[in-house]
N, C-alpha and C positions, 0 to 999 in steps of 0.2 A: 414753431415747428419739430416733426419728431422724425425721426429716421426710421426706415426699415429693421435696422438690428437692434432699436430701443428695445422693441416687442417682447424681448427676451426677458426683459429685467420686471414686466408688468405680469402680475398674478392671474393666472383664471378666475373670471367672476361667473362661472357657470352653477348655475342652484345657488346663488349666492352660498358659496360654499359649504351646501349640504352633501354632495358628493363624500365627502368625507366620512361620512356615515356619524354625524353628532347630531343629539336634537337639540338644537337653539331655539330662543324666539324668532318671532316674525321680523326677518331683518325690509329694511326699509326697500322703498321700488327703486329697483335698480340705476332710474335713469340718473338719480343724487348722487351716484358715485362714477359717474363720467365725468371727465375734465375738458374745459373749453380748450381747444385748439390755439393756436397762435393767429392761425386764420380769421377767426371769428372775431376778433379784437379791433379796434380803429385802431388806425394807423397812426403810431407816434410820432413826433418832431425828428426823433434820434435814429438813423440807420441801422439796424442791427442785423446780425444775420438772417433772423425770422423773417425777414421780407422777402427775399426772394427763395425760400423752402418750403418744401410742401407743407400741407396740413396733415396733421395727426390725433392720436386721440389723446395726447398727453404723457406726461411722466407719472407711473404708478406709484401710490402709497401705500399701498395696502390697508386700505382702512378698516377693512371687515376685521384683519388678525388684531388691531388696537382693539378693535368692539370685543372682537373673543376674549382677550384679556383681560379685558375691566368685567366682564362676566365670568374672568376665571373656568374658560374652556379651552382645554388644552387636545387640540387630535394628537392621534399617534402615528410617528412617521415609522413605516414598514419598512422594512430588508428583504431584499431574496438570499437562496441559498448562498451566496457568495459575499454576504454582506454589502452589497451596495443597493441605496438607498430608492423604493419605488413607489406608486402610486400618489393618488392627489396631493396626501399631506406632504408628502415630499418634494412635490413639483411647486405646490404652496410656500414651503419653507425655505425652497431656492430663490423664489421669487423674492422673498421678505427679507432673505440675506442679502439680496443684490439692491434692494432699497438702504438698508443698512451702509452697506459698503459704499453705497454714493455718498450720502445725505450724512455719516458721521466720521469719513477717513477724512483727513484733510486733502487738496487736490495739490500734491507738491511732485517734484521731478525725483522718488526717493525709491528705494525698494520696501518691500512688504517688511522685512526685517527691521528695519529704521523706525518704525510706524512705532510709536509708545506704548505700551502694554494696557496703559489702563481702557485706550481705546479699545482695543481687542478684548478685554474684559467687558465692555459694555457691549460691545456686539454679541458677545458669546450670553452674558445675562439675559437682553432683550430677545434671543431666540430662544433659550430656554423657559422664559417665562409665557412664549405664544404655543411652543410643541413639545411634547414628550419626545425627546430625541433619543435616550437610549443610552447604554453603558460606552465610555469612547466617543461619544457623539463631539465632543468640546474639538477635538484635534481636525474631526472633517468637516465641522462648523466655519473652523476659519482658516480652512486650507479652502473652503470654495468663495470665502469672503474675499481671501488674496486676490483668487484669481478673476472675481467680478469686479475687484476694484482696478486691477489692472486691466480689463475688457473694458471698464467704463473709460479710461483715460484711452485707450485705442481709439474708443469710441468719436469721442472728442477730438483725438487730432486726425484723423481720418475725415469727417463729416463737418465738424466745424472750423477746422484751424486751414490744414494744408489745400482742401477748394480755395479760400479766400488768401494765400500767398500775395498776390498781386495786386487785392482790395484790404490793405491794411485798416482802412477805416472801420469795417466790418469787423475786426477783432478788439474793436476798445471796450465791447461790452459782452459780457458772459451770454451764451445764450438763453432765450426767455425760457424754453423748457427749463431748464436748468436753474432756475431765480433763485436756488440756497446756496449758488457760488457767488462768494464773494469777489470782488473787483480785482485785491492786490492777489488772491490767490490765480485770478486767471488771466491777469498781468503777468505774473510770474513763469505761470505754465507756459502761455503762449509763445515768450522769450525763450524757453527752454527747449519748445518744439522747432523753433525757426532758428536754433544754434547750428553750428556746423559739425559739432558733436552727433547731435540725434539724426540729422541727414547722415553721417556714417551708418548710425544704427540703423538705422529707417530702410537705408538701401541693402544691408547685408540680410536683414529680415526680410525684404520681400524679394530677394537671390533666393534665398529659404525654401518661403514660399511657393514660388514657380515650380519646386520642384516636386511638389506635391500632387501627385495624379489621379490618386482615387480618393474624391471627396465626398464626405456621405453628407446626407439630407434630414439628419435628427434636430429635431428641436430639443427643449429642456430638458425632454423625457430621460433621453442619451439612452444608452444600450441597455439599460436596465429596465428603464420604462418601455423601450421596444420588448424585450423579452416576456414582459409581464403583459404586455397586450397579445403579443403569439399566442403565449400558454393560453389565453382564453379562447382566440378564433382559430386555435388549430389544437385542440384536447387532442391528448395520445400519441401527438407527434414528436419526436425528439427533436428539441431546438441546439443545434450544436452551434458554435461560432462561426460556421460559415455559410449557415443560414443567416444569422444576423447579419452579418457582414454585408452580404448581398439585398436583404431587405434594407437596409439602412440607407442604401444608395437608389432606390425606389422612386417615382413619385407617386403622388395621391391615387393614379391611375396606375398602378404597379409597372409602370414603364419605366429604365435606364436609358435617360437622354445621352449620355455619356459614352462615345463608341468603346473606348477605351476600356470603362469598368463593365459595359454590355458583354465585351469578349469575355473578361476576367469570370465574368455570372456565369457564361455560356463553360467556361471550363470545370466551375462549380458543379455543375449541374451533371455534366460525366461525369466527373469523380466519384462524387455522391450516387450516381448509380452502380457505378462500378464495385464500391464498399456495397451494396444492398444486395448485388449478385455473387460477392463473395469473390472477385476476381482480383480486388485491391485489399489491401491489409495495411492498417494504419495504426498505429501504438504512440501513447503519449503526446510529444508536441510535433511529430511527423503526422498532421491529420490534413484533414481536404484543405483547408485555408493555405497551409504551409505549403502542402505540395503547388496549390494554384497560383501564390504570389511570390514563395522563396521564402530560405529563413527566417527566423523573427529577429528583431533587434536587440541588443542585450538587454535584460532586464522589463520588455516591454511585451505584451500579447494584445495581437490586431484581434479586434471584432468584439471587445468586451469592455470597454468604456476605460476611464483612466483608473488608477487605483488598485488595478488587479496586475500582482507580478507573475512571472511564470511558474514559482516555488506553489503560488494558492493556487492557481488554474491546472496545474497538471499534477499537482499534489507530489510535488519534488522535494526530497528530503534538505531540510538546511543544511548546507555546506558546513563543514566543521574547521576549525582556524587550527592549522596544524604549525608547529612550533618548527625552529629551522633544523634544531638538533635530532627530532621526530624525521624530519623532511632528510637528512642525511644518512639516519639509521635505516630506513626504508628504501634509501637508493643503496646503500652499502649490502643490504639483503638481498634485493633484487642481481645485483650482480652477482654474488655470491649463489645465486640460486643458478643465476646463468652458466657459471663456470663450474656448477657442480654436475648440471646437464652434461655439458661439452666432457667432464671427464670421467661419467657413467657411458656417454656413449661411446670413448677413447676405448674405457675397459671392454667393452662390450664386444666391441671390434676384433679387441685381443683375446679375449678369450674364445671368439667362434675361429679364429686361425690357428689357437692352440689348440681347439678341439680337431679343426681338420687336418694338422697335422699328424695329431695322434692317432686319429681314423686311418691314416694311412702308414701310419708305421705299424700299428696293428693287422692291416690288411696284408701286409709282406711279411708277419712274422706269423700268423694263425692261418692256417689254409682255411678256405670256404668262412672266413669270417663276414658274420651279419651284422653291419653296424647298427641295424634297429635292436638288437638287443640292447640297446643303450639308450634308447629311447622312452620316455614316461608312459606309464601305464593309461588305458584307455579307462574315461570314467564313463558311467552310463548317463552323466546329467550332459555331456556333449553332444550325446545325440539330439538332444532339444537346442543345441547351439548355446551353450551354457559352458564355465568353467568348470573345473573340477569340483570347488565349492562355490556355488552360485551364489553372489552378493545381491542380497534384498534390499532395497533402497530404504525399506520398512522396517527391519527385521535389525537393528541393533540392540542387542541385549541390555540390559539395565538391573543390577539390583544396589543394595546399600552396604557394599563391602567395605565400601571405602569411610561409610559415614559412622560416628557412634550408633549403634544400636542397642537397645536394652532388650535383650532376651528373657522372653518371660517361660520358657519351657511348658510350653503346654502339652499335658499327661500325652494321650493316645497319638492327639493328630500328628503334634510337632515331632513324636519318634518315630511315627509311620513315616511323613516326608522324607526325614535324615536317613531312615533306612534306605528307601527308594533312590537318597539322593548318592548315598555310599556304593550301592550296587552300578550307581548309573558311573562314577567315578572309576570304580575299578574296572569293570568291560572295559572303559577307557585306556585305562593304563596298561592291562592286558593287552588291548589292541597296539599300542603304541611299544611296547616289547617285543611284538612277535613282528612289526614292521622293522623294528632294528636288528633283529635277528637275520630277518630276511637282507638287510642291507648289508650286513657284515657277511653272509654265507655268499651274497655275491660278487663282493670285493674280495674274497678268498678266493674264490673258483676265478676271476679274473686275473689276481694273480699267479694262481698255479698256473693259468693258461701260457701269462706271459712268460715264467721259467718254461714249459715245454718248449716254446715255440724258439728260445734259447738254445734251449739241446738239441732242438730241430736242426739248427742253423752249424752246431758246431759237430753233429754226426752228418753233415750233407743231407740232410733230410732224407734218413733212414727207416723204413717201416712208416710211412706216410698213411698206409691203408688204413694200421692198428688206431694211428691217433685221429683219422676220420671216425673210425666206428666210437672211439672214446668221446669225441664232440659229440655224437648222435645221441649216447646214453646221457649224457649230463644233461642236452637239451630237454631230452624226454624228461630225466626227473624235476628240472626246473620246473617246466610246464605243468606235470603233478603236482608240486605245491602249490603253484599259483590257484588250480583248480579246487586243491583242497584248502585255500586262505580263503578263497570267492564263496565256496561253500559254507564256511564258517560264516563268513560276516552275512550271508544270507539268511541264516538262521531265524526263523518264525520265531516272535516272543509271544507267550499267550500272556493276554492282559484281563481272562477272565477272574481271575482270584484279587485282580488289583481293585481296592475299595476307591472308585469316583463314579460319575453318574454315568449312566448306562449308554446315553447320546456320545459321550467323549470314548467309553471302551469299543462302540461300535466303530468310529473316529480313528482310534488306534489300531484296530483289526485290520481297516482300510490301509494305514500305513502298511503294515507290516505286508499285506498280500497284494498290496498293489505300487503304490508310491514307492517303496523301497527297491522290490525285486525290477522293477521297470524303469525306475530312473525318473519317474515322472513329479511334476510338481502341481500345484492347484491355483485355478488363477481366479482373480477377483474383477469385477468392475465397480467400483464405488461412483454411483451417481454424481451429477452436477448439483442436486439442492442437498447433499450431506456436506460438502466442503467448499462448495463452492464452483467448482470442475469438474469434470469428469475425470477419476483418477483411475489406473489398472495397478495390480501390485497380484504378488504370489505368495503362497504360503508353503513352504520347506517341509519334508516330513521331522525333520528336527525340531521347527514351530511346534509341531501337533504334540508329539512325545515329550518337549520342555513343559510344554503348559499343561500335560496328564500328569508327569511327576511335579507341580508344583515348584518349577526352577523357575529364573529368571525369565523374563519376557519382553520382546522387543517392539516398535512399533508398527509392526504388522498386527499381531495381535489387538494391540489397544483400536487401531484403526478399524479392521473386521468389527468388534465389537460397538464401536461406534455405529457402523453401519448399522448392526442390529438394533441398537436401541433409536435410530432413527425412525425404523417401523411402529415402536412401539409411539413417539411422538406422533406418527401420522394417523395413528390409530385414535391416540388422544387428542387430537384436534390440536397439539401445543406447538407444532412448528413454526406458529409467528411469536411464540416466546422462547423459544430455546434454540440455538444453533451450535455447529460446532468448528472447530478448528483444526485444521489436519497435524496431528501430532509428530509427522515425519518431515513437514516442511519448517517447522520453526526449530526443533529441537536442536542441539548441539550438535554441530558439525553437519548442519543440513543446509549452507549457504552463509554468505554474509549477512552481518546484523540489520543491514539496509535491507536486503531483498526479503527476509525475514520478517521485517516490519513492516514492508509494503505488502504482503501477505497477510497479517492481522489485519492491516488497513483496510484491504479489500472487502474483507468479510464483513468488518463493523460499517462499511458504507451499504452494504446492501442491507442493512436493518431498517426499523422503522423509529427505534430508540429507544423501546422498553425491550426490545431481544437481550436476554444472557447469552453469552458465547464460551461453552465449554473448550479449556483447551490444556489437554493433557501436556505436559513439557519435561523433556527428559535433559538436565543441563548436564548430563555425567553419569551414568552408571545408577543412575535414581528417580523415581516416576515422583511428580506432584503435579494438581493440578489446580490451574488459574479460571478464574470464572471472570470475564470481562462483561462489565453494565455499563455499556458507551456513553449512554444519555446523564447518565447519572456522575460517570467518570470516577468509577469507580472499580477498584480490582480485589477479588477473595482469593486468598493462598490458604489452599488446603494441602498439608502433608502430615502422610501420616506413620512416620518417623516419631517418636518421642521426644519431650522437650522443646527448649525454643528456638523451634528454628526460623532461618532468616531466607528472604527472597534470593534468588540467586543473581547477579546484577547484571550478566547478560540478558537473562529474561526479562530483568525489569527495563532495560532498556530497550528492549525491542517493543514490549507493550507501549511504552511510555511515548516511543516516537510514533507507533501507529495509531495513539489516541492523538496526538498534535496534526498528525496529517487527517485524520478525521475528523476533529476541530475545524481544521482548514477548509475541508471539503464542505462543510454544513454549515459555513462561516458565523459560526460561532468563539468568539475569544477563547473563552475558555481558562484555567487554569494552567500552569505552566508543565505539571503534570498532574497524572490522576491519583485518588485516595487509595493509597493501598491497605488492606484489611486483613489481620491473618485472622483466620476462625481457627482456634487452638484444640477445640472440644468436639474433632472427630477421633473415631475407632483408630486405636495404635497397631502396627504389625506387629506380631510376637517376635520376629526374626529378621534375617537381613534380604531376602529374598521376597516379599509380600506384596514389596510396595505398587506393582503395577497391577496386580488383583484387586489392592485395597482402592486406587485409582477408579479401577471400571466400576468397583461397586458404591463408590462417592457419588459418580455421574448418573447410576441406577436411581439411588434412593434420591437424589434430588428430583429429577424427572418425574418419580412417582409421585410426587407432591403436585397437587395442581396449582395449590399457590405458591407454591416456589418457596416455601419461608425455610430455606437452607441455613439464612444467617443467624435467624433467631436459634436453629437447632444446633449451631456447632457453635454460636460465638460466646455462649456462659456455661458454667459448671465446671464439674472438674472432669479430665481426660477420659472421655470412654473407656471401657474394657476394648480387646480387639474383639473384631468379628466372629461367630462362630464360623467352624468349620462347614457348617452347612447353609450360611449364609454366602461365602466365597464358591461353594458347589454350585450354588442357583447360578451365579453369571457364569462358573464352569461350562456347565449345561447349554446354558441360554447360546453362548459361544457355539460348543459343540454342533448342537440342532443347526444354525444356521451356515455352519461349514459343510456340516453334510449333505445341505442342499446342492452344494457344488458337485460332489462327487459324480462320477462317472455312471 
């Protein structure tokens, strides 16, 4: 007799194994692979379980697998993107593992961990000789064998022991369908299943089983096989785990017999419709299936099969272990931060109260006192809703002043840049001196007003009319000084005699005639195709003038040039070969290390594997270029500073974590960390401010090579000489031409 559950241990005989895509000799007729059931045999004199059982096809022994082993033909087991086995070879391998687990592991009342290791090795060697399992397959094979051995004992208990508790004579012999079971093993197994201890355990498990509400109807193919099947029958449709969960509970006609499951399936359809219409937003583990069924159990993911952890499926970073001392330090730090905030709030209240008291006294001492005299001056940027010194999230400047840089003092170019920088610095110092003089003058006037107020109080407010005239005159003088200072600040600078690309001269003229006088900024929208998401940014007039003067540049300038390079990639049809990572979102102070790793990982996940990603990175006042090649698990490091430079640890951790998330996403075991290669023979900057310009030029040189042989170009030989100024000016020209397109 064979029960319905026994069918899951037998292999598929469809096409004689030819669906595996192998060229094999002509198999014998399929009728020789059939097994005679117990019902077809003549009744024997001994009463056994099989006499009252239903007929079946018999136990599978997988002879075709043995035949292929003799012919040394090994089908290759395929895996999906999450590392789960799928396809006909995987299904047949699971059936073969079931045969080995039933026939080679003793039928004893023990746990799998107590089974001798030599038996487990025999099972693995048998599977390895019959199939190409792949790297790391031994663990999954033995895990599957453990489950199938446990299921086999459960099948014997439910179908061949418990139904015959009152007919003990039928338990004297093993079931005829499993003739390989020794009688001594069978008797010991039956005794263990009829004991009081097992009865208690069986009752507990039965209660747990009753709590399962949404039972699936999957066969041996599991969720991985179902997903593989749906991808073939539903091409172009995204198969999420809510769809898998619903399909796994349908019968062969597409209906859901269980009313509770049908109700949840209807809710899933409604949520999916809301997501498609845009009225419902889902992120991470808070997806459609979670909204329909409730939160996940810790460490489990529904609708994807066993062996998939939340960290693997939802691309969550591995939680790091924290020492008790570090936890204590963090707790103390948080407490100190909270106390500091409270003290700052208290101090602010005291300052406001003192200010109000001072204004009240001044109003009594000085006739016609105007409190607006103490308010800060209005900035033209405030007309656009910005602060006096607008903070561009992508405009942190970077230079190599903190690093040891060899200065080569290149003749005219370096001298000219130095003169421009001296002029800029001296102008800034003059402005600071004038501001300090104005502040001292205001303070002196306020002191004089206080003294005059006291004299007036002593003289019992004599000659009030004269004092009012004096105050009016002082206000007029103050206003004239402010207007004079504003006129000096708005003085137009002539860039026609400064050597720079013509497009950059035009842009500087636009700064002097429009941006500065009107307090305007230039806004940009960087499309989704460039950095993986639509991004808005703006350029200040300071960004343009500093770029024109070969001074330090920030992430705004670099990102805008990467947008310019994207046009070149599109013209050369190289967008599938090269991608960009936003420098403003991954450089220092752009967020936590985890957030920055996820940003890099999200860009890597959108590649077909061969694409390289260029990532300008600023660890702090210096620009370097990282090139990530995800498929080869390799990262290239380009630094324009001379000498043997090393990668910043924080930047290295960002890319390493992103690589792990990417490998988990594609189901590849991979290395613990990618290989880092330093390309030392790049052109080296002559002084401490050109690093950003050199990184921009690096990117241009790389994409101008259709074969992307940058590794050969920069990996061998002596250090290259600095770029000529003409090469840097070519980058500045392209940047300025692109920015000019956004002028009013």
